[in-house]
Phi, psi and omega in degrees: 000136183295145176267000187289340178238046183302330180300317180297312180300321178299319179297315180296317180300320178297323179292336184263347184282159178291160179290157179283176186302324183291337181263343187293340181277352180287160179295145181297149177289119184292344180269355181283129180296151181298333182257041185302322180296320178293324177298314180298319181292324178294317179296317179295317178298320179298314181294321181294331185261013175279132180259124179286130180244106180293131184296169180167189181246148175206167176265111186268137179118197181287100186271007181310313183298342179246006180263117180304329181294333182270357177054040175081001183263149175292152175278328189238146176277353185282146186269339185284354175245014188276341180275093180292127185216151183279132176234135174242123185245144166289162176295152180199179174233151180223148182294134177295331186236154172292158176291126181267169174297324178299317177300309187292329177295324176299313176302313182300315180295318182296330183258006176074026178256156174290151175296145185275152171055048181255010179216167179067197182294334182299326184294336180288343180255019184258131175202151187305317185253039176240148182303132181291129178279114187220155169275179185296320182294321177295320178296313179301314183295324178297312180295322178295322178296320174301319179297317180295321183286325186264340188075014180248152188278068173285147176195174167292149175289154169287165179301317180295319177296321180297312183292321180300315178290321181297328180265022178050061182067045169079016178289167180281065179251109182291333185231157184276032178274183187295332179233012179083003183278169178300155183292134177236100183306133182089349179243307179229009182207145182299148172286164178302322180293320178296321179295311184294330183273358183285333182230166179295345184295329184070017183240170174294133181176205178301142182230175189305135181286135173073029180294325186234169186303151178289175169289177187292349177275337181107017182250135187262137165057037176287114183084001187249356185221053180097179178280147177235131178287143168239176188283336193286145163289153182265135171216121184297338182256010188297325182301332182283343182239003185300132171294156181286320188265120173048057180296143181237009178087176180299157183285341178203175179172186178256327183243156171255159180274137168238145177242149183111207183210147170290168188278351183274353185254164184281183186300324181297337178292343182272008174305134186287353178271348184291142178243147177229147173248144180206148174296133185300335177264004179061022172264126184241171181237128180278174182301339178274002181086011182265136178278145176214154181276122177287171179288135174276329190297339183272350187241131181214200184198166166221151184263156172244162178239114187273071177228140183279352179240150176294153178273000000 
């Protein structure tokens, strides 16, 4: 963790330390969660694992036509990432790791909520160090809770922040591996056996966080371990009207953006330029007009810190 903003960390540390002897005789705070020590440890771990991302400009979207390695061809067949456009971002920080079930359980207990995904098929894909399966509202609320507890501006990353970090500050990296190359099981991506053994399901799905090296920026598994929620509303044409500086997406919409890939698709689906739209509550409608609950296990999140200096 950088020492350049030690004052900020000191303030947070004071907020997390136990009361002094003169205060210890007072009655306990009825609003303090029963797992306060776990909350403090989670906040400290979260701050320790934030990766500072120096701001700058990059070409956002399918950069295949301008990448010599792609020989002028697009990387993706999808049209919603085809308007290549310049984006300039302020500096920020982003979590090196996705939110795990262990992390989310601390939050759930602290806020008096039941643990998530403890019944049905979802429980089979649950493990402490596997990405927590959440809808957009749960992801947003978790990051906001971190902000409330720490006094620091945690939030979901914007779509532009997510892609910039996934591409190690906007480099021509198609995948979120250590050098942007395609996934090689056992070298920069888990083997099928490692994936299947990560959860009680014994099936392909979310797998252990941080199994293989991070990208060159120090961020793990961006686009490689399920879908990740970002803050933006989805608009398939947004890239054509996006402002250059610090875009935050449309002001409203029906769907939210997810980046990454579900586990049922092949490796090309994990291109870091790919965009997905999803109902923020993960409730979908089938062709007959009937609503059904989508899978939670494929959707997760990591938080960002909207500060221009490292913590």
